[in-house]
N, C-alpha and C positions, 0 to 999 in steps of 0.2 A: 412413449414419451414424445412430446412435440418440441422441436427445436425452432427457436425464433431468432433469426439474425436481424440486427437493427432494432433490438428490443427497447432501446432507450428513447426512441423517437415517439411522437404522439400516437401514431397508429400502431407502432410496435408495442408500446405499453398497453394499449387497448386490446390487442390480440393476446398478450400475455394474460391479462385479467380475464378475458373471455374464456380462454381454455382452462385457466385455473378455476374459474367458477363452474366449469363443466366437470371438474374433478380430475382433469388430465395432469400428469406430471409434465412440467414445462422446464426446458433448459433455455433460459433467456441469455442471449449473447449480445453484448453491447460494448461500445467504447466508454460508456458512462457506467458508474457503479449503480447497482439497484438494491433496493431493500429486500431482505429475505422475507418471504411469506409462505404460507402453507402450499405445498406442491410445486413451488417455484425455486429453482436454483439459478442464481445469477452468476455468469462468468464474464468478467471484464477483460477485454482484449485491447491491445494497442491499435490493431487494425485487422483487416480481413484477409491479408495475404497468408499463404500456408505457414510460413515460419512464425507467424504471430498467433497461430491458433493452437499451439501445442497444449495450452491449458485446458483445451476441450477434450483431449483424447480420453482421459479417465472417465468423465461422466458419460461419454458416448458409448463406452464399452460396458456400462453397468446394466442397461436395460434396452429392450428393442425400441427402435425408432418407428413411430407411427406416421410421422410426417415432419416436413421442414417447411418453414415459411421465411422468406427473405424480403424485408422491406427496404433494402438498400437501394438508393437511387439519388440522383441529383438533378436539379432543374436550373439553379442559378447559384452564384457565389458572390463574395464581396467584389470580385473582379469583373463579372459579366452577368447579363440578363439574357433571356431567350431572344434570339436574333429574329427580327421581323423582316429584314431585307438582306439580299445577297451581299451588299456592300458591308454589312456588319460582321461577316464571318471572320473569325480568327482561328488559325490552325490549332493553337494551344487549347482553346475553348472546346473545339470539336473533339480533340483527342481526349481531353479530360472527361467530357460527357460520355464518350464511347467507352472509356476505361471503367468508369463507375457504374454506368447503366447496363453495359453489355459484357465486358470482359470479366469484371470482378464477380458477378453472379455465376458465370460459368466456371471460373476457377474455384469458387466455393463448392459447386456441384462436383467438380473433379476431386477436390479434397475430401468431400464427404462420401464419395462413392464406396469406399471400403466399409463404411459403417451402415450403409443402407441395406435392408433385408433383401435377399435375392428371391425369396419365394413367398413372403408375406405381403399383404396389402400395405402400401406406403404412398405418400404423396410428396412431391417437391413443388412448391409454389413460389414464384417470384412475382412481386407486384410490377406490373407494366403500365401501359397507358394506351387509351384508345387512339391518341394522336400518333402512335407508332404504326397504325394501320395504313399501309400505302393506299389501299383501295378506298378507305374512308377519308383520305386527305382532300378536302374541298376548299380549304382556306389558305393553305401555305403557311409560311412563317415557322418560327420555332425550329429552325433547321437542325441544330445539334441534338435537341431533345427528341424530336421526331425520329431522326436517323438512328440515334443510339437505341431507342426503344424498338425500332424496326429490326435492328441488328440483334437485339436481345431475343425477339420473337423467333427469328430464324435460327439462332443458336440453340434455343430450347427445343424447337421442332426437330432439328438435326440430332440433338442428344437423345430425344425421345425415341427416334427411330433406332438408334444404336442400342439404347438400354432396354428396349423391348425384347431384345434377343437374350439378355442376361438377367434382367429384372422384370419378369413377366407380369408382376402385380404392382409395378411402380407406375404412377401417373405424374407426369410433368405438366405444369400449367402456368401460363401467364395470366394474371387477373388485373383488370382495370378497376380500381376501387372507387372511382368518381372523385370529385374535388372534395377533399377532407380538410377540416379546419385544423391544420397543423402548420408548423413553420414553413414547410415546403410550399404551401399555397398562399401564405400571407400577402405577398405583394400583388396577388391577382384576384383577391376576394372582392374588391370594390365593385367590379363589373358584374358580379354574380347576383342573381336573385336569391332570396333566403332559402328557397326550396331546392336550390342546386348546390348548396354548401352543407356537407354532412358532418356530423360529429364523429370523432374517432371511434366512439362506442358503436354507433350505427354502422360505420364502414367495416369495423371488425366483425360484427354480427353477419353482415352481408357476405364478406369474404369467406367466413366459416360455412355459411349456407351453400355457397358455390362449391367449396371444397368437399362438402358432404355428398354432393351429387357426382363427383368425378369418378370415372371408371377408366381402367387401363386402356381400353380401346380408343379413347379420345385423347390419349397422352400427346402433348405437344401443342395443344390448342390455346388460343387467346380468348379470354372470357370477359364479358361485361359483369359488373357487380350484380346485375339482375338475373344472371344465369344464362343469358343468351350468348351465343358464340359470335365473336367478332371476326371479320375477314382480316387476312394478313395484308 
């Protein structure tokens, strides 16, 4: 079974469809309701904190988990946009980005740990971003998004080291999907050339291709959608 958190978003829906088309059993988790289709079970949750995930317990215990993908993340809201200058930083915005992009994914991993197989192959993938690479940062700007994704990458790397001792066939990975034509990227698409904006279907296919190559010995890595490894 493949578990997909954030299944109601544009990329989440594309990933659900991709794995469903491959014949995988998919558990799609979303704050929005989803239509029932073959091989896909939708679970609607109020949020992604542990106390709000109790509806997931029963389906998680019915069959082995082959992998988990989380598309959860935030870039902007009705209250703020990515900060281009130091003077634009607001504490609340920084904290919100850090919580959604870094804290929440690790809390999901913590909550899911009892359901992950200890001896069978399994993957845990969280969508990240190339701009979270400290080494690759040449332009500056986007303070809270960059910092929160960098924190996510470190948290996943640290968890990968720990879980390698107890879940020897588990691979944790952060994947940069590229700029995908979803609500997340809408305000920033105008400056992109057509060949740099990808459909959700193409991004889902690429993410799945990267996942298919992952091995436990590279657990904790940050990956580009083309399969190349990105620096932290």
